[in-house]
N, CA, C and O atoms as CSV, one atom per row, in Angstrom:
chain,resi,resn,atom,element,x,y,z
A,1,THR,N,N,-21.010,-16.994,9.065
A,1,THR,CA,C,-22.121,-17.913,9.133
A,1,THR,C,C,-23.256,-17.292,9.929
A,1,THR,O,O,-23.043,-16.771,11.024
A,2,PHE,N,N,-24.448,-17.346,9.384
A,2,PHE,CA,C,-25.635,-16.873,10.062
A,2,PHE,C,C,-26.353,-18.080,10.638
A,2,PHE,O,O,-26.675,-19.023,9.915
A,3,ALA,N,N,-26.604,-18.050,11.948
A,3,ALA,CA,C,-27.288,-19.157,12.601
A,3,ALA,C,C,-28.772,-18.816,12.718
A,3,ALA,O,O,-29.161,-17.652,12.622
A,4,GLY,N,N,-29.576,-19.822,12.920
A,4,GLY,CA,C,-30.992,-19.576,13.126
A,4,GLY,C,C,-31.779,-19.638,11.845
A,4,GLY,O,O,-31.232,-19.929,10.781
A,5,PRO,N,N,-33.080,-19.359,11.946
A,5,PRO,CA,C,-33.957,-19.516,10.796
A,5,PRO,C,C,-33.674,-18.526,9.668
A,5,PRO,O,O,-33.690,-18.912,8.499
A,6,GLN,N,N,-33.416,-17.257,9.994
A,6,GLN,CA,C,-33.156,-16.269,8.949
A,6,GLN,C,C,-32.626,-14.991,9.571
A,6,GLN,O,O,-33.159,-14.517,10.574
A,7,SER,N,N,-31.588,-14.437,8.985
A,7,SER,CA,C,-31.093,-13.120,9.357
A,7,SER,C,C,-31.389,-12.199,8.190
A,7,SER,O,O,-31.305,-12.614,7.034
A,8,THR,N,N,-31.736,-10.948,8.481
A,8,THR,CA,C,-32.068,-9.990,7.428
A,8,THR,C,C,-31.059,-8.860,7.428
A,8,THR,O,O,-30.816,-8.236,8.461
A,9,ILE,N,N,-30.468,-8.595,6.268
A,9,ILE,CA,C,-29.545,-7.481,6.088
A,9,ILE,C,C,-30.319,-6.410,5.334
A,9,ILE,O,O,-30.729,-6.628,4.194
A,10,THR,N,N,-30.520,-5.269,5.953
A,10,THR,CA,C,-31.341,-4.217,5.358
A,10,THR,C,C,-30.463,-3.129,4.768
A,10,THR,O,O,-29.719,-2.464,5.489
A,11,GLY,N,N,-30.547,-2.947,3.454
A,11,GLY,CA,C,-29.888,-1.836,2.776
A,11,GLY,C,C,-28.378,-1.831,2.869
A,11,GLY,O,O,-27.799,-0.774,3.119
A,12,GLY,N,N,-27.711,-2.956,2.682
A,12,GLY,CA,C,-26.253,-2.964,2.732
A,12,GLY,C,C,-25.674,-4.190,2.074
A,12,GLY,O,O,-26.366,-5.185,1.858
A,13,ASP,N,N,-24.395,-4.109,1.755
A,13,ASP,CA,C,-23.691,-5.234,1.159
A,13,ASP,C,C,-23.017,-6.056,2.250
A,13,ASP,O,O,-22.918,-5.624,3.399
A,14,MET,N,N,-22.557,-7.241,1.877
A,14,MET,CA,C,-21.912,-8.142,2.810
A,14,MET,C,C,-20.763,-8.820,2.071
A,14,MET,O,O,-20.902,-9.203,0.910
A,15,ALA,N,N,-19.615,-8.966,2.761
A,15,ALA,CA,C,-18.464,-9.642,2.165
A,15,ALA,C,C,-17.725,-10.403,3.247
A,15,ALA,O,O,-17.958,-10.202,4.439
A,16,VAL,N,N,-16.822,-11.287,2.814
A,16,VAL,CA,C,-15.996,-12.037,3.749
A,16,VAL,C,C,-14.589,-12.129,3.183
A,16,VAL,O,O,-14.395,-12.296,1.979
A,17,SER,N,N,-13.601,-12.016,4.084
A,17,SER,CA,C,-12.220,-12.190,3.669
A,17,SER,C,C,-11.384,-12.491,4.902
A,17,SER,O,O,-11.567,-11.789,5.897
A,18,PRO,N,N,-10.500,-13.449,4.932
A,18,PRO,CA,C,-10.309,-14.359,3.804
A,18,PRO,C,C,-11.467,-15.342,3.722
A,18,PRO,O,O,-12.205,-15.511,4.692
A,19,GLY,N,N,-11.624,-15.956,2.638
A,19,GLY,CA,C,-12.721,-16.890,2.438
A,19,GLY,C,C,-13.455,-16.534,1.168
A,19,GLY,O,O,-13.182,-15.512,0.539
A,20,THR,N,N,-14.384,-17.382,0.800
A,20,THR,CA,C,-15.094,-17.164,-0.449
A,20,THR,C,C,-16.595,-17.295,-0.335
A,20,THR,O,O,-17.299,-17.039,-1.311
A,21,GLU,N,N,-17.124,-17.690,0.834
A,21,GLU,CA,C,-18.566,-17.849,0.905
A,21,GLU,C,C,-19.115,-17.469,2.271
A,21,GLU,O,O,-18.415,-17.512,3.283
A,22,ILE,N,N,-20.372,-17.100,2.266
A,22,ILE,CA,C,-21.107,-16.764,3.476
A,22,ILE,C,C,-22.217,-17.794,3.579
A,22,ILE,O,O,-22.961,-18.004,2.620
A,23,THR,N,N,-22.335,-18.438,4.729
A,23,THR,CA,C,-23.290,-19.527,4.871
A,23,THR,C,C,-24.396,-19.172,5.851
A,23,THR,O,O,-24.282,-18.213,6.614
A,24,GLY,N,N,-25.457,-19.947,5.821
A,24,GLY,CA,C,-26.571,-19.755,6.742
A,24,GLY,C,C,-27.733,-19.089,6.049
A,24,GLY,O,O,-27.656,-18.742,4.871
A,25,GLY,N,N,-28.807,-18.911,6.786
A,25,GLY,CA,C,-30.018,-18.326,6.237
A,25,GLY,C,C,-30.007,-16.817,6.373
A,25,GLY,O,O,-30.027,-16.293,7.487
A,26,PHE,N,N,-29.976,-16.114,5.254
A,26,PHE,CA,C,-30.038,-14.665,5.277
A,26,PHE,C,C,-30.748,-14.159,4.035
A,26,PHE,O,O,-30.821,-14.846,3.016
A,27,ALA,N,N,-31.266,-12.953,4.139
A,27,ALA,CA,C,-31.936,-12.309,3.010
A,27,ALA,C,C,-31.637,-10.817,3.068
A,27,ALA,O,O,-31.364,-10.268,4.135
A,28,PHE,N,N,-31.692,-10.175,1.920
A,28,PHE,CA,C,-31.506,-8.734,1.840
A,28,PHE,C,C,-32.867,-8.057,1.737
A,28,PHE,O,O,-33.761,-8.542,1.042
A,29,ALA,N,N,-33.016,-6.937,2.432
A,29,ALA,CA,C,-34.225,-6.118,2.334
A,29,ALA,C,C,-33.777,-4.702,1.989
A,29,ALA,O,O,-32.890,-4.161,2.649
A,30,GLY,N,N,-34.364,-4.108,0.988
A,30,GLY,CA,C,-34.017,-2.733,0.627
A,30,GLY,C,C,-32.700,-2.607,-0.106
A,30,GLY,O,O,-32.043,-1.570,-0.007
A,31,GLY,N,N,-32.295,-3.629,-0.836
A,31,GLY,CA,C,-31.052,-3.565,-1.601
A,31,GLY,C,C,-29.924,-4.287,-0.901
A,31,GLY,O,O,-30.058,-4.729,0.240
A,32,GLY,N,N,-28.824,-4.399,-1.595
A,32,GLY,CA,C,-27.650,-5.076,-1.064
A,32,GLY,C,C,-27.382,-6.377,-1.785
A,32,GLY,O,O,-28.273,-6.955,-2.406
A,33,HIS,N,N,-26.137,-6.834,-1.695
A,33,HIS,CA,C,-25.764,-8.095,-2.313
A,33,HIS,C,C,-24.491,-8.632,-1.667
A,33,HIS,O,O,-23.823,-7.936,-0.903
A,34,VAL,N,N,-24.171,-9.873,-1.986
A,34,VAL,CA,C,-22.946,-10.492,-1.506
A,34,VAL,C,C,-21.827,-10.127,-2.461
A,34,VAL,O,O,-21.927,-10.348,-3.668
A,35,VAL,N,N,-20.761,-9.568,-1.914
A,35,VAL,CA,C,-19.573,-9.247,-2.698
A,35,VAL,C,C,-18.674,-10.467,-2.593
A,35,VAL,O,O,-18.047,-10.699,-1.560
A,36,SER,N,N,-18.614,-11.253,-3.678
A,36,SER,CA,C,-17.947,-12.549,-3.568
A,36,SER,C,C,-16.592,-12.633,-4.250
A,36,SER,O,O,-15.801,-13.519,-3.926
A,37,THR,N,N,-16.302,-11.737,-5.185
A,37,THR,CA,C,-15.027,-11.842,-5.884
A,37,THR,C,C,-14.339,-10.482,-6.006
A,37,THR,O,O,-14.071,-10.020,-7.115
A,38,PRO,N,N,-14.054,-9.841,-4.876
A,38,PRO,CA,C,-13.371,-8.560,-4.990
A,38,PRO,C,C,-11.934,-8.744,-5.464
A,38,PRO,O,O,-11.309,-9.768,-5.189
A,39,ASP,N,N,-11.419,-7.751,-6.173
A,39,ASP,CA,C,-10.026,-7.752,-6.577
A,39,ASP,C,C,-9.174,-7.818,-5.312
A,39,ASP,O,O,-9.333,-6.981,-4.423
A,40,SER,N,N,-8.289,-8.778,-5.216
A,40,SER,CA,C,-7.533,-9.033,-3.988
A,40,SER,C,C,-6.779,-7.811,-3.494
A,40,SER,O,O,-6.913,-7.449,-2.325
A,41,ALA,N,N,-5.994,-7.167,-4.337
A,41,ALA,CA,C,-5.186,-6.030,-3.899
A,41,ALA,C,C,-6.065,-4.846,-3.514
A,41,ALA,O,O,-5.833,-4.208,-2.487
A,42,ALA,N,N,-7.068,-4.551,-4.327
A,42,ALA,CA,C,-7.953,-3.418,-4.029
A,42,ALA,C,C,-8.768,-3.688,-2.772
A,42,ALA,O,O,-8.952,-2.798,-1.942
A,43,PHE,N,N,-9.256,-4.919,-2.632
A,43,PHE,CA,C,-10.034,-5.271,-1.457
A,43,PHE,C,C,-9.174,-5.176,-0.196
A,43,PHE,O,O,-9.610,-4.618,0.812
A,44,ALA,N,N,-7.961,-5.715,-0.248
A,44,ALA,CA,C,-7.061,-5.659,0.907
A,44,ALA,C,C,-6.749,-4.217,1.286
A,44,ALA,O,O,-6.722,-3.875,2.468
A,45,ALA,N,N,-6.514,-3.375,0.291
A,45,ALA,CA,C,-6.223,-1.960,0.559
A,45,ALA,C,C,-7.422,-1.261,1.190
A,45,ALA,O,O,-7.251,-0.452,2.101
A,46,SER,N,N,-8.634,-1.560,0.720
A,46,SER,CA,C,-9.815,-0.909,1.276
A,46,SER,C,C,-10.085,-1.378,2.701
A,46,SER,O,O,-10.501,-0.585,3.545
A,47,VAL,N,N,-9.851,-2.659,2.976
A,47,VAL,CA,C,-10.032,-3.187,4.326
A,47,VAL,C,C,-9.012,-2.561,5.271
A,47,VAL,O,O,-9.354,-2.176,6.389
A,48,LEU,N,N,-7.762,-2.458,4.828
A,48,LEU,CA,C,-6.721,-1.864,5.653
A,48,LEU,C,C,-7.034,-0.395,5.945
A,48,LEU,O,O,-6.859,0.060,7.076
A,49,ALA,N,N,-7.492,0.344,4.942
A,49,ALA,CA,C,-7.840,1.755,5.143
A,49,ALA,C,C,-9.020,1.888,6.102
A,49,ALA,O,O,-9.012,2.756,6.975
A,50,ALA,N,N,-10.025,1.043,5.948
A,50,ALA,CA,C,-11.193,1.097,6.842
A,50,ALA,C,C,-10.795,0.739,8.266
A,50,ALA,O,O,-11.261,1.366,9.217
A,51,HIS,N,N,-9.943,-0.255,8.419
A,51,HIS,CA,C,-9.484,-0.651,9.754
A,51,HIS,C,C,-8.686,0.473,10.405
A,51,HIS,O,O,-8.902,0.787,11.576
A,52,ALA,N,N,-7.773,1.075,9.663
A,52,ALA,CA,C,-6.963,2.170,10.211
A,52,ALA,C,C,-7.851,3.331,10.636
A,52,ALA,O,O,-7.636,3.925,11.692
A,53,ALA,N,N,-8.843,3.654,9.824
A,53,ALA,CA,C,-9.757,4.754,10.165
A,53,ALA,C,C,-10.593,4.417,11.395
A,53,ALA,O,O,-10.864,5.287,12.223
A,54,ALA,N,N,-10.999,3.165,11.512
A,54,ALA,CA,C,-11.835,2.760,12.646
A,54,ALA,C,C,-11.062,2.759,13.958
A,54,ALA,O,O,-11.657,2.956,15.017
A,55,MET,N,N,-9.773,2.545,13.911
A,55,MET,CA,C,-8.980,2.457,15.137
A,55,MET,C,C,-8.528,3.825,15.667
A,55,MET,O,O,-8.063,3.921,16.803
A,56,VAL,N,N,-8.659,4.861,14.871
A,56,VAL,CA,C,-8.285,6.199,15.323
A,56,VAL,C,C,-9.282,6.657,16.381
A,56,VAL,O,O,-10.491,6.587,16.159
A,57,PRO,N,N,-8.786,7.130,17.544
A,57,PRO,CA,C,-9.732,7.639,18.549
A,57,PRO,C,C,-10.590,8.752,17.952
A,57,PRO,O,O,-10.081,9.659,17.294
A,58,ARG,N,N,-11.887,8.670,18.189
A,58,ARG,CA,C,-12.823,9.635,17.624
A,58,ARG,C,C,-13.529,10.394,18.737
A,58,ARG,O,O,-13.791,9.855,19.812
A,59,ALA,N,N,-13.828,11.643,18.457
A,59,ALA,CA,C,-14.505,12.494,19.442
A,59,ALA,C,C,-15.924,12.018,19.724
A,59,ALA,O,O,-16.484,12.327,20.776
A,60,ASP,N,N,-16.515,11.262,18.785
A,60,ASP,CA,C,-17.899,10.827,18.969
A,60,ASP,C,C,-17.997,9.470,19.662
A,60,ASP,O,O,-19.032,8.812,19.562
A,61,GLY,N,N,-16.950,9.036,20.360
A,61,GLY,CA,C,-16.941,7.730,21.009
A,61,GLY,C,C,-17.877,7.658,22.206
A,61,GLY,O,O,-17.978,8.596,22.996
A,62,HIS,N,N,-18.558,6.524,22.322
A,62,HIS,CA,C,-19.497,6.286,23.420
A,62,HIS,C,C,-19.207,4.915,24.018
A,62,HIS,O,O,-18.990,3.950,23.285
A,63,ALA,N,N,-19.203,4.826,25.345
A,63,ALA,CA,C,-19.124,3.522,25.993
A,63,ALA,C,C,-20.465,2.827,25.782
A,63,ALA,O,O,-21.510,3.477,25.762
A,64,MET,N,N,-20.433,1.524,25.627
A,64,MET,CA,C,-21.681,0.794,25.418
A,64,MET,C,C,-21.730,-0.443,26.303
A,64,MET,O,O,-20.703,-0.968,26.732
A,65,ALA,N,N,-22.942,-0.888,26.560
A,65,ALA,CA,C,-23.152,-2.127,27.297
A,65,ALA,C,C,-22.782,-3.302,26.403
A,65,ALA,O,O,-22.726,-3.162,25.181
A,66,ILE,N,N,-22.536,-4.432,26.995
A,66,ILE,CA,C,-22.191,-5.619,26.211
A,66,ILE,C,C,-23.352,-6.023,25.308
A,66,ILE,O,O,-23.135,-6.313,24.132
A,67,GLU,N,N,-24.583,-6.050,25.828
A,67,GLU,CA,C,-25.749,-6.484,25.053
A,67,GLU,C,C,-26.270,-5.343,24.186
A,67,GLU,O,O,-26.580,-4.263,24.690
A,68,MET,N,N,-26.366,-5.590,22.864
A,68,MET,CA,C,-26.851,-4.586,21.924
A,68,MET,C,C,-28.329,-4.757,21.598
A,68,MET,O,O,-28.946,-3.830,21.072
A,69,GLY,N,N,-28.906,-5.903,21.891
A,69,GLY,CA,C,-30.288,-6.185,21.526
A,69,GLY,C,C,-31.253,-5.161,22.090
A,69,GLY,O,O,-31.164,-4.776,23.256
A,70,GLY,N,N,-32.184,-4.722,21.237
A,70,GLY,CA,C,-33.201,-3.768,21.648
A,70,GLY,C,C,-32.741,-2.326,21.672
A,70,GLY,O,O,-33.484,-1.451,22.116
A,71,VAL,N,N,-31.516,-2.057,21.199
A,71,VAL,CA,C,-30.950,-0.712,21.248
A,71,VAL,C,C,-30.975,-0.083,19.860
A,71,VAL,O,O,-30.749,-0.763,18.860
A,72,THR,N,N,-31.251,1.228,19.804
A,72,THR,CA,C,-31.159,1.993,18.561
A,72,THR,C,C,-29.904,2.850,18.645
A,72,THR,O,O,-29.718,3.607,19.598
A,73,PHE,N,N,-29.042,2.721,17.636
A,73,PHE,CA,C,-27.801,3.485,17.578
A,73,PHE,C,C,-27.904,4.552,16.496
A,73,PHE,O,O,-28.485,4.316,15.437
A,74,THR,N,N,-27.341,5.722,16.763
A,74,THR,CA,C,-27.211,6.784,15.772
A,74,THR,C,C,-25.761,6.787,15.302
A,74,THR,O,O,-24.923,6.147,15.938
A,75,PRO,N,N,-25.429,7.484,14.210
A,75,PRO,CA,C,-24.049,7.453,13.729
A,75,PRO,C,C,-23.050,7.814,14.831
A,75,PRO,O,O,-23.270,8.738,15.614
A,76,GLY,N,N,-21.960,7.069,14.868
A,76,GLY,CA,C,-20.924,7.322,15.854
A,76,GLY,C,C,-20.087,6.090,16.110
A,76,GLY,O,O,-20.221,5.074,15.428
A,77,THR,N,N,-19.226,6.193,17.099
A,77,THR,CA,C,-18.334,5.110,17.497
A,77,THR,C,C,-18.763,4.603,18.859
A,77,THR,O,O,-18.953,5.386,19.790
A,78,TYR,N,N,-18.913,3.305,18.975
A,78,TYR,CA,C,-19.357,2.679,20.212
A,78,TYR,C,C,-18.315,1.664,20.643
A,78,TYR,O,O,-17.868,0.842,19.843
A,79,ARG,N,N,-17.926,1.724,21.923
A,79,ARG,CA,C,-16.864,0.861,22.432
A,79,ARG,C,C,-17.354,0.019,23.611
A,79,ARG,O,O,-18.000,0.521,24.531
A,80,SER,N,N,-17.027,-1.270,23.556
A,80,SER,CA,C,-17.313,-2.172,24.666
A,80,SER,C,C,-15.986,-2.550,25.311
A,80,SER,O,O,-15.009,-2.824,24.613
A,81,GLY,N,N,-15.947,-2.566,26.636
A,81,GLY,CA,C,-14.739,-2.946,27.348
A,81,GLY,C,C,-14.456,-4.428,27.305
A,81,GLY,O,O,-13.408,-4.874,27.770
A,82,SER,N,N,-15.385,-5.205,26.748
A,82,SER,CA,C,-15.169,-6.648,26.615
A,82,SER,C,C,-15.770,-7.106,25.286
A,82,SER,O,O,-15.310,-6.686,24.224
A,83,ALA,N,N,-16.780,-7.953,25.333
A,83,ALA,CA,C,-17.413,-8.470,24.114
A,83,ALA,C,C,-18.591,-7.586,23.708
A,83,ALA,O,O,-19.026,-6.721,24.468
A,84,ILE,N,N,-19.093,-7.815,22.511
A,84,ILE,CA,C,-20.361,-7.238,22.056
A,84,ILE,C,C,-21.277,-8.421,21.797
A,84,ILE,O,O,-20.915,-9.358,21.084
A,85,ASN,N,N,-22.471,-8.370,22.383
A,85,ASN,CA,C,-23.398,-9.492,22.332
A,85,ASN,C,C,-24.655,-9.115,21.542
A,85,ASN,O,O,-25.331,-8.138,21.867
A,86,LEU,N,N,-24.958,-9.891,20.513
A,86,LEU,CA,C,-26.175,-9.705,19.717
A,86,LEU,C,C,-27.113,-10.887,19.922
A,86,LEU,O,O,-27.667,-11.417,18.960
A,87,ALA,N,N,-27.290,-11.297,21.162
A,87,ALA,CA,C,-28.039,-12.522,21.435
A,87,ALA,C,C,-29.535,-12.315,21.626
A,87,ALA,O,O,-30.287,-13.288,21.589
A,88,ALA,N,N,-29.988,-11.098,21.827
A,88,ALA,CA,C,-31.410,-10.898,22.105
A,88,ALA,C,C,-31.900,-9.604,21.466
A,88,ALA,O,O,-31.235,-8.572,21.559
A,89,GLY,N,N,-33.047,-9.656,20.828
A,89,GLY,CA,C,-33.671,-8.453,20.299
A,89,GLY,C,C,-33.082,-7.970,18.987
A,89,GLY,O,O,-32.166,-8.571,18.426
A,90,THR,N,N,-33.633,-6.878,18.525
A,90,THR,CA,C,-33.238,-6.263,17.255
A,90,THR,C,C,-32.332,-5.078,17.521
A,90,THR,O,O,-32.581,-4.297,18.439
A,91,VAL,N,N,-31.294,-4.940,16.732
A,91,VAL,CA,C,-30.423,-3.774,16.784
A,91,VAL,C,C,-30.817,-2.878,15.620
A,91,VAL,O,O,-30.894,-3.333,14.479
A,92,THR,N,N,-31.067,-1.596,15.909
A,92,THR,CA,C,-31.458,-0.645,14.872
A,92,THR,C,C,-30.360,0.385,14.697
A,92,THR,O,O,-29.900,0.988,15.667
A,93,LEU,N,N,-29.939,0.586,13.446
A,93,LEU,CA,C,-28.982,1.635,13.112
A,93,LEU,C,C,-29.769,2.751,12.437
A,93,LEU,O,O,-30.212,2.604,11.298
A,94,ASP,N,N,-29.942,3.870,13.141
A,94,ASP,CA,C,-30.714,5.010,12.651
A,94,ASP,C,C,-29.755,6.039,12.076
A,94,ASP,O,O,-29.081,6.747,12.825
A,95,GLY,N,N,-29.689,6.127,10.767
A,95,GLY,CA,C,-28.772,7.038,10.088
A,95,GLY,C,C,-29.192,8.487,10.107
A,95,GLY,O,O,-28.472,9.343,9.592
A,96,ARG,N,N,-30.344,8.784,10.689
A,96,ARG,CA,C,-30.836,10.162,10.819
A,96,ARG,C,C,-30.838,10.902,9.477
A,96,ARG,O,O,-30.540,12.094,9.408
A,97,ASP,N,N,-31.175,10.178,8.432
A,97,ASP,CA,C,-31.275,10.734,7.079
A,97,ASP,C,C,-29.968,11.315,6.556
A,97,ASP,O,O,-29.975,12.104,5.610
A,98,GLU,N,N,-28.834,10.931,7.167
A,98,GLU,CA,C,-27.536,11.357,6.640
A,98,GLU,C,C,-27.256,10.600,5.342
A,98,GLU,O,O,-27.682,9.456,5.187
A,99,ALA,N,N,-26.546,11.229,4.418
A,99,ALA,CA,C,-26.244,10.584,3.140
A,99,ALA,C,C,-25.358,9.358,3.320
A,99,ALA,O,O,-25.580,8.343,2.660
A,100,ASN,N,N,-24.367,9.427,4.190
A,100,ASN,CA,C,-23.436,8.324,4.411
A,100,ASN,C,C,-23.130,8.176,5.899
A,100,ASN,O,O,-22.020,8.486,6.333
A,101,PRO,N,N,-24.095,7.709,6.684
A,101,PRO,CA,C,-23.851,7.592,8.121
A,101,PRO,C,C,-22.781,6.541,8.411
A,101,PRO,O,O,-22.680,5.539,7.703
A,102,VAL,N,N,-21.982,6.775,9.456
A,102,VAL,CA,C,-20.914,5.854,9.833
A,102,VAL,C,C,-21.200,5.322,11.235
A,102,VAL,O,O,-21.424,6.088,12.172
A,103,PHE,N,N,-21.188,4.003,11.357
A,103,PHE,CA,C,-21.369,3.318,12.629
A,103,PHE,C,C,-20.137,2.450,12.840
A,103,PHE,O,O,-19.836,1.591,12.012
A,104,ILE,N,N,-19.426,2.665,13.935
A,104,ILE,CA,C,-18.250,1.856,14.239
A,104,ILE,C,C,-18.472,1.215,15.603
A,104,ILE,O,O,-18.767,1.899,16.583
A,105,PHE,N,N,-18.324,-0.109,15.652
A,105,PHE,CA,C,-18.462,-0.853,16.903
A,105,PHE,C,C,-17.125,-1.510,17.195
A,105,PHE,O,O,-16.620,-2.299,16.397
A,106,GLN,N,N,-16.553,-1.177,18.351
A,106,GLN,CA,C,-15.260,-1.724,18.748
A,106,GLN,C,C,-15.429,-2.544,20.013
A,106,GLN,O,O,-16.033,-2.089,20.984
A,107,ALA,N,N,-14.888,-3.760,19.995
A,107,ALA,CA,C,-14.933,-4.640,21.162
A,107,ALA,C,C,-13.514,-5.076,21.495
A,107,ALA,O,O,-12.702,-5.318,20.602
A,108,VAL,N,N,-13.227,-5.172,22.778
A,108,VAL,CA,C,-11.921,-5.632,23.208
A,108,VAL,C,C,-11.715,-7.091,22.831
A,108,VAL,O,O,-10.600,-7.499,22.506
A,109,SER,N,N,-12.799,-7.888,22.873
A,109,SER,CA,C,-12.628,-9.311,22.597
A,109,SER,C,C,-13.430,-9.779,21.393
A,109,SER,O,O,-12.889,-9.803,20.287
A,110,THR,N,N,-14.693,-10.153,21.556
A,110,THR,CA,C,-15.406,-10.866,20.493
A,110,THR,C,C,-16.766,-10.262,20.197
A,110,THR,O,O,-17.305,-9.473,20.973
A,111,LEU,N,N,-17.307,-10.657,19.047
A,111,LEU,CA,C,-18.681,-10.368,18.661
A,111,LEU,C,C,-19.432,-11.684,18.787
A,111,LEU,O,O,-19.098,-12.658,18.112
A,112,VAL,N,N,-20.447,-11.720,19.648
A,112,VAL,CA,C,-21.207,-12.945,19.913
A,112,VAL,C,C,-22.594,-12.800,19.313
A,112,VAL,O,O,-23.277,-11.805,19.553
A,113,THR,N,N,-23.015,-13.794,18.530
A,113,THR,CA,C,-24.366,-13.788,17.967
A,113,THR,C,C,-25.087,-15.057,18.398
A,113,THR,O,O,-24.469,-16.012,18.869
A,114,ALA,N,N,-26.396,-15.050,18.228
A,114,ALA,CA,C,-27.202,-16.228,18.568
A,114,ALA,C,C,-28.168,-16.498,17.426
A,114,ALA,O,O,-28.343,-15.662,16.539
A,115,ALA,N,N,-28.790,-17.661,17.452
A,115,ALA,CA,C,-29.758,-18.029,16.437
A,115,ALA,C,C,-30.859,-16.970,16.349
A,115,ALA,O,O,-31.385,-16.509,17.363
A,116,GLY,N,N,-31.193,-16.599,15.108
A,116,GLY,CA,C,-32.274,-15.651,14.892
A,116,GLY,C,C,-31.898,-14.192,15.091
A,116,GLY,O,O,-32.772,-13.326,15.104
A,117,THR,N,N,-30.611,-13.908,15.245
A,117,THR,CA,C,-30.208,-12.514,15.431
A,117,THR,C,C,-29.547,-11.970,14.192
A,117,THR,O,O,-29.142,-10.808,14.168
C-alpha cells in the first residue's frame, strides 16, 4: 500500500506476493508496470533465488543510517542494524550507467514509509 497523495516508481516493475493487488496512489515514470498474475511456481522460485542471493554476505556491503531520505545510493548492498526509514526526502538510486545495477537493502527489523514517500 502506498500512502499519501502519490508515489512515483521510476523505470521499474512492481509486484506483490502473497496477494493480488497493490493499493494507494502511485504512477510509473520511464516505464514499468504492475506484475499481477505471475505463474505461481516460477514466481516462487524466482523470489526464493533472489532472497538467497540477497542474504549471501557481499564484499560491497555498507553500513547505513536508519533514515534513507535525501540520500543517493550507488549499486551495492546496504545494511541497517535496525529499521530502514523512508519518512523524509527523496531516495535516489544512481545506477552509474550500468546495464543491470543491483541495489540490496537489508534491515534487521522493518521498512518504514510515510505519506508522500
